[in-house]
C-alpha positions as protocol buffer text, in pm:
chain_id: "A"
residue {
  index: 1
  type: UNK
  ca { x: 5098 y: -5081 z: -2831 }
}
residue {
  index: 2
  type: UNK
  ca { x: 4975 y: -5316 z: -2809 }
}
residue {
  index: 3
  type: UNK
  ca { x: 5181 y: -5623 z: -2920 }
}
residue {
  index: 4
  type: UNK
  ca { x: 5306 y: -5660 z: -3291 }
}
residue {
  index: 5
  type: UNK
  ca { x: 5071 y: -5945 z: -3349 }
}
residue {
  index: 6
  type: UNK
  ca { x: 4759 y: -5750 z: -3283 }
}
residue {
  index: 7
  type: UNK
  ca { x: 4853 y: -5379 z: -3405 }
}
residue {
  index: 8
  type: UNK
  ca { x: 4674 y: -5077 z: -3262 }
}
residue {
  index: 9
  type: UNK
  ca { x: 4526 y: -4890 z: -3545 }
}
residue {
  index: 10
  type: UNK
  ca { x: 4241 y: -4703 z: -3675 }
}
residue {
  index: 11
  type: UNK
  ca { x: 4106 y: -5018 z: -3816 }
}
residue {
  index: 12
  type: UNK
  ca { x: 3797 y: -5195 z: -3664 }
}
residue {
  index: 13
  type: UNK
  ca { x: 3938 y: -5458 z: -3413 }
}
residue {
  index: 14
  type: UNK
  ca { x: 3618 y: -5665 z: -3462 }
}
residue {
  index: 15
  type: UNK
  ca { x: 3725 y: -5720 z: -3845 }
}
residue {
  index: 16
  type: UNK
  ca { x: 4074 y: -5757 z: -3754 }
}
residue {
  index: 17
  type: UNK
  ca { x: 4057 y: -6017 z: -3487 }
}
residue {
  index: 18
  type: UNK
  ca { x: 3790 y: -6257 z: -3621 }
}
residue {
  index: 19
  type: UNK
  ca { x: 3587 y: -6476 z: -3392 }
}
residue {
  index: 20
  type: UNK
  ca { x: 3574 y: -6358 z: -3045 }
}
residue {
  index: 21
  type: UNK
  ca { x: 3716 y: -6577 z: -2746 }
}
residue {
  index: 22
  type: UNK
  ca { x: 3390 y: -6558 z: -2570 }
}
residue {
  index: 23
  type: UNK
  ca { x: 3059 y: -6355 z: -2618 }
}
residue {
  index: 24
  type: UNK
  ca { x: 2735 y: -6340 z: -2455 }
}
residue {
  index: 25
  type: UNK
  ca { x: 2424 y: -6288 z: -2659 }
}
residue {
  index: 26
  type: UNK
  ca { x: 2197 y: -6279 z: -2359 }
}
residue {
  index: 27
  type: UNK
  ca { x: 2017 y: -6608 z: -2433 }
}
residue {
  index: 28
  type: UNK
  ca { x: 1998 y: -6665 z: -2071 }
}
residue {
  index: 29
  type: UNK
  ca { x: 2101 y: -6489 z: -1745 }
}
residue {
  index: 30
  type: UNK
  ca { x: 2348 y: -6772 z: -1644 }
}
residue {
  index: 31
  type: UNK
  ca { x: 2648 y: -6515 z: -1668 }
}
residue {
  index: 32
  type: UNK
  ca { x: 2510 y: -6250 z: -1460 }
}
residue {
  index: 33
  type: UNK
  ca { x: 2375 y: -6190 z: -1104 }
}
residue {
  index: 34
  type: UNK
  ca { x: 2095 y: -5959 z: -1185 }
}
residue {
  index: 35
  type: UNK
  ca { x: 2018 y: -5663 z: -950 }
}
residue {
  index: 36
  type: UNK
  ca { x: 1718 y: -5468 z: -855 }
}
residue {
  index: 37
  type: UNK
  ca { x: 1816 y: -5203 z: -553 }
}
residue {
  index: 38
  type: UNK
  ca { x: 1775 y: -4849 z: -510 }
}
residue {
  index: 39
  type: UNK
  ca { x: 2017 y: -4725 z: -759 }
}
residue {
  index: 40
  type: UNK
  ca { x: 1964 y: -4956 z: -1054 }
}
residue {
  index: 41
  type: UNK
  ca { x: 1787 y: -5279 z: -1211 }
}
residue {
  index: 42
  type: UNK
  ca { x: 1897 y: -5532 z: -1439 }
}
residue {
  index: 43
  type: UNK
  ca { x: 1721 y: -5807 z: -1626 }
}
residue {
  index: 44
  type: UNK
  ca { x: 1758 y: -6030 z: -1947 }
}
residue {
  index: 45
  type: UNK
  ca { x: 1475 y: -5999 z: -2197 }
}
residue {
  index: 46
  type: UNK
  ca { x: 1418 y: -6109 z: -2558 }
}
residue {
  index: 47
  type: UNK
  ca { x: 1809 y: -6165 z: -2608 }
}
residue {
  index: 48
  type: UNK
  ca { x: 1896 y: -5826 z: -2435 }
}
residue {
  index: 49
  type: UNK
  ca { x: 2053 y: -5696 z: -2112 }
}
residue {
  index: 50
  type: UNK
  ca { x: 1848 y: -5426 z: -2001 }
}
residue {
  index: 51
  type: UNK
  ca { x: 2000 y: -5184 z: -1753 }
}
residue {
  index: 52
  type: UNK
  ca { x: 1772 y: -4931 z: -1583 }
}
residue {
  index: 53
  type: UNK
  ca { x: 1860 y: -4629 z: -1358 }
}
residue {
  index: 54
  type: UNK
  ca { x: 1588 y: -4563 z: -1135 }
}
residue {
  index: 55
  type: UNK
  ca { x: 1647 y: -4196 z: -1012 }
}
residue {
  index: 56
  type: UNK
  ca { x: 1786 y: -3859 z: -1142 }
}
residue {
  index: 57
  type: UNK
  ca { x: 2047 y: -3749 z: -1081 }
}
residue {
  index: 58
  type: UNK
  ca { x: 2171 y: -4084 z: -991 }
}
residue {
  index: 59
  type: UNK
  ca { x: 2522 y: -4222 z: -864 }
}
residue {
  index: 60
  type: UNK
  ca { x: 2701 y: -4443 z: -1155 }
}
residue {
  index: 61
  type: UNK
  ca { x: 2606 y: -4811 z: -1063 }
}
residue {
  index: 62
  type: UNK
  ca { x: 2761 y: -5122 z: -1228 }
}
residue {
  index: 63
  type: UNK
  ca { x: 2743 y: -5502 z: -1246 }
}
residue {
  index: 64
  type: UNK
  ca { x: 2995 y: -5727 z: -1323 }
}
residue {
  index: 65
  type: UNK
  ca { x: 3005 y: -6091 z: -1482 }
}
residue {
  index: 66
  type: UNK
  ca { x: 3230 y: -6407 z: -1414 }
}
residue {
  index: 67
  type: UNK
  ca { x: 3505 y: -6426 z: -1655 }
}
residue {
  index: 68
  type: UNK
  ca { x: 3829 y: -6261 z: -1562 }
}
residue {
  index: 69
  type: UNK
  ca { x: 4064 y: -6111 z: -1847 }
}
residue {
  index: 70
  type: UNK
  ca { x: 4405 y: -5949 z: -1866 }
}
residue {
  index: 71
  type: UNK
  ca { x: 4504 y: -5847 z: -2220 }
}
residue {
  index: 72
  type: UNK
  ca { x: 4193 y: -5827 z: -2456 }
}
residue {
  index: 73
  type: UNK
  ca { x: 3960 y: -5651 z: -2671 }
}
residue {
  index: 74
  type: UNK
  ca { x: 3628 y: -5596 z: -2520 }
}
residue {
  index: 75
  type: UNK
  ca { x: 3318 y: -5475 z: -2717 }
}
residue {
  index: 76
  type: UNK
  ca { x: 2941 y: -5454 z: -2673 }
}
residue {
  index: 77
  type: UNK
  ca { x: 2642 y: -5302 z: -2882 }
}
residue {
  index: 78
  type: UNK
  ca { x: 2437 y: -5059 z: -2684 }
}
residue {
  index: 79
  type: UNK
  ca { x: 2109 y: -4922 z: -2777 }
}
residue {
  index: 80
  type: UNK
  ca { x: 1954 y: -4618 z: -2602 }
}
residue {
  index: 81
  type: UNK
  ca { x: 1577 y: -4641 z: -2551 }
}
residue {
  index: 82
  type: UNK
  ca { x: 1288 y: -4369 z: -2542 }
}
residue {
  index: 83
  type: UNK
  ca { x: 1463 y: -4105 z: -2322 }
}
residue {
  index: 84
  type: UNK
  ca { x: 1832 y: -4026 z: -2338 }
}
residue {
  index: 85
  type: UNK
  ca { x: 1954 y: -3656 z: -2261 }
}
residue {
  index: 86
  type: UNK
  ca { x: 2240 y: -3459 z: -2201 }
}
residue {
  index: 87
  type: UNK
  ca { x: 2476 y: -3612 z: -1912 }
}
residue {
  index: 88
  type: UNK
  ca { x: 2300 y: -3949 z: -1893 }
}
residue {
  index: 89
  type: UNK
  ca { x: 2575 y: -4219 z: -1925 }
}
residue {
  index: 90
  type: UNK
  ca { x: 2616 y: -4563 z: -2007 }
}
residue {
  index: 91
  type: UNK
  ca { x: 2898 y: -4822 z: -2090 }
}
residue {
  index: 92
  type: UNK
  ca { x: 3152 y: -5097 z: -1979 }
}
residue {
  index: 93
  type: UNK
  ca { x: 3335 y: -5171 z: -1639 }
}
residue {
  index: 94
  type: UNK
  ca { x: 3662 y: -5363 z: -1703 }
}
residue {
  index: 95
  type: UNK
  ca { x: 3981 y: -5474 z: -1532 }
}
residue {
  index: 96
  type: UNK
  ca { x: 3799 y: -5471 z: -1195 }
}
residue {
  index: 97
  type: UNK
  ca { x: 3999 y: -5646 z: -911 }
}
residue {
  index: 98
  type: UNK
  ca { x: 3659 y: -5703 z: -753 }
}
residue {
  index: 99
  type: UNK
  ca { x: 3311 y: -5555 z: -797 }
}
residue {
  index: 100
  type: UNK
  ca { x: 3389 y: -5248 z: -602 }
}
residue {
  index: 101
  type: UNK
  ca { x: 3624 y: -5085 z: -826 }
}
residue {
  index: 102
  type: UNK
  ca { x: 3785 y: -5095 z: -1181 }
}
residue {
  index: 103
  type: UNK
  ca { x: 3798 y: -4875 z: -1512 }
}
residue {
  index: 104
  type: UNK
  ca { x: 3484 y: -4749 z: -1672 }
}
residue {
  index: 105
  type: UNK
  ca { x: 3477 y: -4635 z: -2025 }
}
residue {
  index: 106
  type: UNK
  ca { x: 3126 y: -4515 z: -2188 }
}
residue {
  index: 107
  type: UNK
  ca { x: 2953 y: -4243 z: -2360 }
}
residue {
  index: 108
  type: UNK
  ca { x: 2699 y: -3957 z: -2272 }
}
residue {
  index: 109
  type: UNK
  ca { x: 2345 y: -3913 z: -2432 }
}
residue {
  index: 110
  type: UNK
  ca { x: 2490 y: -3576 z: -2584 }
}
residue {
  index: 111
  type: UNK
  ca { x: 2794 y: -3719 z: -2744 }
}
residue {
  index: 112
  type: UNK
  ca { x: 3100 y: -3733 z: -2521 }
}
residue {
  index: 113
  type: UNK
  ca { x: 3322 y: -4034 z: -2409 }
}
residue {
  index: 114
  type: UNK
  ca { x: 3508 y: -4065 z: -2080 }
}
residue {
  index: 115
  type: UNK
  ca { x: 3733 y: -4315 z: -1903 }
}
residue {
  index: 116
  type: UNK
  ca { x: 3764 y: -4318 z: -1523 }
}
residue {
  index: 117
  type: UNK
  ca { x: 3885 y: -4539 z: -1246 }
}
residue {
  index: 118
  type: UNK
  ca { x: 3692 y: -4561 z: -918 }
}
residue {
  index: 119
  type: UNK
  ca { x: 3896 y: -4541 z: -593 }
}
residue {
  index: 120
  type: UNK
  ca { x: 3676 y: -4703 z: -352 }
}
residue {
  index: 121
  type: UNK
  ca { x: 3904 y: -4585 z: -56 }
}
residue {
  index: 122
  type: UNK
  ca { x: 3883 y: -4231 z: -119 }
}
residue {
  index: 123
  type: UNK
  ca { x: 3578 y: -4266 z: -270 }
}
residue {
  index: 124
  type: UNK
  ca { x: 3609 y: -4063 z: -570 }
}
residue {
  index: 125
  type: UNK
  ca { x: 3680 y: -4093 z: -960 }
}
residue {
  index: 126
  type: UNK
  ca { x: 4043 y: -4035 z: -1123 }
}
residue {
  index: 127
  type: UNK
  ca { x: 3961 y: -3935 z: -1475 }
}
residue {
  index: 128
  type: UNK
  ca { x: 4201 y: -4044 z: -1752 }
}
residue {
  index: 129
  type: UNK
  ca { x: 3980 y: -3895 z: -2022 }
}
residue {
  index: 130
  type: UNK
  ca { x: 3736 y: -3627 z: -1895 }
}
residue {
  index: 131
  type: UNK
  ca { x: 3434 y: -3629 z: -2133 }
}
residue {
  index: 132
  type: UNK
  ca { x: 3551 y: -3545 z: -2473 }
}
residue {
  index: 133
  type: UNK
  ca { x: 3309 y: -3485 z: -2760 }
}
residue {
  index: 134
  type: UNK
  ca { x: 3306 y: -3726 z: -3057 }
}
residue {
  index: 135
  type: UNK
  ca { x: 3120 y: -3704 z: -3380 }
}
residue {
  index: 136
  type: UNK
  ca { x: 3171 y: -4072 z: -3396 }
}
residue {
  index: 137
  type: UNK
  ca { x: 2884 y: -4118 z: -3108 }
}
residue {
  index: 138
  type: UNK
  ca { x: 2522 y: -4152 z: -3209 }
}
residue {
  index: 139
  type: UNK
  ca { x: 2337 y: -3911 z: -2986 }
}
residue {
  index: 140
  type: UNK
  ca { x: 1993 y: -3911 z: -2822 }
}
residue {
  index: 141
  type: UNK
  ca { x: 1732 y: -4172 z: -2797 }
}
residue {
  index: 142
  type: UNK
  ca { x: 1660 y: -4495 z: -2995 }
}
residue {
  index: 143
  type: UNK
  ca { x: 2046 y: -4490 z: -3117 }
}
residue {
  index: 144
  type: UNK
  ca { x: 2279 y: -4767 z: -3163 }
}
residue {
  index: 145
  type: UNK
  ca { x: 2660 y: -4757 z: -3046 }
}
residue {
  index: 146
  type: UNK
  ca { x: 2939 y: -4991 z: -3046 }
}
residue {
  index: 147
  type: UNK
  ca { x: 3181 y: -4938 z: -2743 }
}
residue {
  index: 148
  type: UNK
  ca { x: 3509 y: -5111 z: -2747 }
}
residue {
  index: 149
  type: UNK
  ca { x: 3836 y: -5097 z: -2539 }
}
residue {
  index: 150
  type: UNK
  ca { x: 4190 y: -5275 z: -2595 }
}
residue {
  index: 151
  type: UNK
  ca { x: 4376 y: -5336 z: -2300 }
}
residue {
  index: 152
  type: UNK
  ca { x: 4740 y: -5442 z: -2317 }
}
residue {
  index: 153
  type: UNK
  ca { x: 4932 y: -5422 z: -1981 }
}
residue {
  index: 154
  type: UNK
  ca { x: 4903 y: -5064 z: -1883 }
}
residue {
  index: 155
  type: UNK
  ca { x: 4772 y: -4926 z: -2209 }
}
residue {
  index: 156
  type: UNK
  ca { x: 4447 y: -4909 z: -2350 }
}
residue {
  index: 157
  type: UNK
  ca { x: 4295 y: -4797 z: -2679 }
}
residue {
  index: 158
  type: UNK
  ca { x: 3926 y: -4677 z: -2679 }
}
residue {
  index: 159
  type: UNK
  ca { x: 3685 y: -4740 z: -2956 }
}
residue {
  index: 160
  type: UNK
  ca { x: 3389 y: -4589 z: -3080 }
}
residue {
  index: 161
  type: UNK
  ca { x: 3187 y: -4768 z: -3342 }
}
residue {
  index: 162
  type: UNK
  ca { x: 3515 y: -4946 z: -3438 }
}
residue {
  index: 163
  type: UNK
  ca { x: 3731 y: -4631 z: -3476 }
}
residue {
  index: 164
  type: UNK
  ca { x: 4010 y: -4561 z: -3262 }
}
residue {
  index: 165
  type: UNK
  ca { x: 3964 y: -4234 z: -3079 }
}
residue {
  index: 166
  type: UNK
  ca { x: 4203 y: -4209 z: -2778 }
}
residue {
  index: 167
  type: UNK
  ca { x: 4490 y: -4405 z: -2594 }
}
residue {
  index: 168
  type: UNK
  ca { x: 4530 y: -4393 z: -2232 }
}
residue {
  index: 169
  type: UNK
  ca { x: 4826 y: -4520 z: -2012 }
}
residue {
  index: 170
  type: UNK
  ca { x: 4755 y: -4629 z: -1645 }
}
residue {
  index: 171
  type: UNK
  ca { x: 4937 y: -4901 z: -1425 }
}
residue {
  index: 172
  type: UNK
  ca { x: 4658 y: -4905 z: -1139 }
}
residue {
  index: 173
  type: UNK
  ca { x: 4468 y: -5220 z: -1264 }
}
residue {
  index: 174
  type: UNK
  ca { x: 4714 y: -5443 z: -1467 }
}
residue {
  index: 175
  type: UNK
  ca { x: 4617 y: -5809 z: -1373 }
}
residue {
  index: 176
  type: UNK
  ca { x: 4324 y: -6005 z: -1493 }
}
residue {
  index: 177
  type: UNK
  ca { x: 3958 y: -5854 z: -1380 }
}
residue {
  index: 178
  type: UNK
  ca { x: 3637 y: -5854 z: -1412 }
}
residue {
  index: 179
  type: UNK
  ca { x: 3400 y: -5678 z: -1659 }
}
residue {
  index: 180
  type: UNK
  ca { x: 3056 y: -5557 z: -1716 }
}
residue {
  index: 181
  type: UNK
  ca { x: 2816 y: -5270 z: -1754 }
}
residue {
  index: 182
  type: UNK
  ca { x: 2752 y: -4937 z: -1567 }
}
residue {
  index: 183
  type: UNK
  ca { x: 2484 y: -4681 z: -1594 }
}
residue {
  index: 184
  type: UNK
  ca { x: 2405 y: -4353 z: -1437 }
}
residue {
  index: 185
  type: UNK
  ca { x: 2142 y: -4090 z: -1511 }
}
residue {
  index: 186
  type: UNK
  ca { x: 2194 y: -3691 z: -1475 }
}
residue {
  index: 187
  type: UNK
  ca { x: 1868 y: -3601 z: -1632 }
}
residue {
  index: 188
  type: UNK
  ca { x: 1642 y: -3876 z: -1711 }
}
residue {
  index: 189
  type: UNK
  ca { x: 1434 y: -4088 z: -1428 }
}
residue {
  index: 190
  type: UNK
  ca { x: 1424 y: -4471 z: -1530 }
}
residue {
  index: 191
  type: UNK
  ca { x: 1707 y: -4397 z: -1790 }
}
residue {
  index: 192
  type: UNK
  ca { x: 1721 y: -4747 z: -1972 }
}
residue {
  index: 193
  type: UNK
  ca { x: 2005 y: -4903 z: -2214 }
}
residue {
  index: 194
  type: UNK
  ca { x: 1962 y: -5208 z: -2390 }
}
residue {
  index: 195
  type: UNK
  ca { x: 2266 y: -5439 z: -2483 }
}
residue {
  index: 196
  type: UNK
  ca { x: 2267 y: -5685 z: -2760 }
}
residue {
  index: 197
  type: UNK
  ca { x: 2608 y: -5853 z: -2697 }
}
residue {
  index: 198
  type: UNK
  ca { x: 2930 y: -5818 z: -2521 }
}
residue {
  index: 199
  type: UNK
  ca { x: 3208 y: -6011 z: -2645 }
}
residue {
  index: 200
  type: UNK
  ca { x: 3586 y: -6020 z: -2575 }
}
residue {
  index: 201
  type: UNK
  ca { x: 3923 y: -6126 z: -2778 }
}
residue {
  index: 202
  type: UNK
  ca { x: 4223 y: -6245 z: -2596 }
}
residue {
  index: 203
  type: UNK
  ca { x: 4553 y: -6075 z: -2715 }
}
residue {
  index: 204
  type: UNK
  ca { x: 4761 y: -6357 z: -2588 }
}
């Protein structure tokens, strides 16, 4: 896990894998359909993807981009803004068969990480990692964190700031899928997160 050519280890995948297959540094909005609805708003300004959750507490809302990827390492760099507290949460959606479902992996503002699968038919979360604390997460407002996931078949490696923290097996979504971002506020009205880059590396 994953394939022998890309060994899973505590080492930083970004250093091991070299140049990404694809990346978006948010020079334009060409890879995104930006939203502004009752749940959240997204925009691209000053080379950043900005995601804002409008109410608190709020549902978890997400947006996906165009590429479909199968086996990969996917990483983004996130920055919390002026307010970020307790269970306010942010991160990535991936292996999404369509925009209504997929896996989510991300952090809370008080330093926990989680991975879940959204079931749109049952309208419920299936928790694969249920909010585990980690000292690797920079907590609170105005903090920068890297969020990474390695997917190979039904196996997933979860990375916080370049370090492997957990491994998950799940076979619900194993085909190529969409990816993007999610946000949800537990405490903070207008909870906002900025992203500097999102990139992926194909594993085969």
